[in-house]
N, C-alpha and C positions, 0 to 999 in steps of 0.2 A: 461267734457268727458261723451259720451254716455253710457247708462247702459250696453250696449252689451259689451263694452270694458271692464268693471268691472266683469262681468259674465265671459267672455272668461278668463280673468287673474286668476280669483279664481277658475275656474273649471279645468283649465290646470295646474296650478302651485300653487294651492290653499296655502297649508301651508308656502310655501317659500315667497309668496306675502304677507301674512298676517304677517309673521315674520319680513320682511323688513319695512312694515308700522308700525308696532309695535316699532321696533328700532328707525326709524326715529321720531316716536312721542315721545318716551323716551328721545331722544337726544334734541329735541325741549324743552321738560320741563327742562332738565338740563339746557340748555342755558338761559332759562326764570328765573330760580332760581338764576344763576350766575349773571345774568343782575341785578336782584333785589338787591343782596347782594352788588355789587358794587356800585349801586345807593344809596344805604343806607350808605356805607361806605363814599361815596363822600360827602353827607349830612353831616355826623359826622365831616368829615376833614374841610369842609367849616365853620361849627359851630365853631370848635376849633380854626380856622385861625382868624375868627372874634373877639373871645374872647380875644386871644393874643394880637392881634392888638389894641383893646380897652385898654388894660392894660399896653402897652407900652407907655413910657414917648415919646411925640412927639419932635422932634427937633425944637429948634427955638421958642418954647413956654414957657414962664416963668410961674412957678406954685407957 
C-alpha cells in the first residue's frame, strides 16, 4: 500500500485505526501461541502412543 494511504488513515481516523491494528496484532499473537501449544501437545501424544505401542505385546509373536 502506498504511504499516502497510511497517512490518510492515521490522520483522519488515527486512534481507531491504531486500535484496530493493535487488536488484530494481539489476536495474531494469541493464535500463534495456541498453535504452538497444540503442536507441542500433538508431539507429546505421538510420543506417548509410540511408547504404549512398543510395550504392548504383539499378537502372533511368541515370547
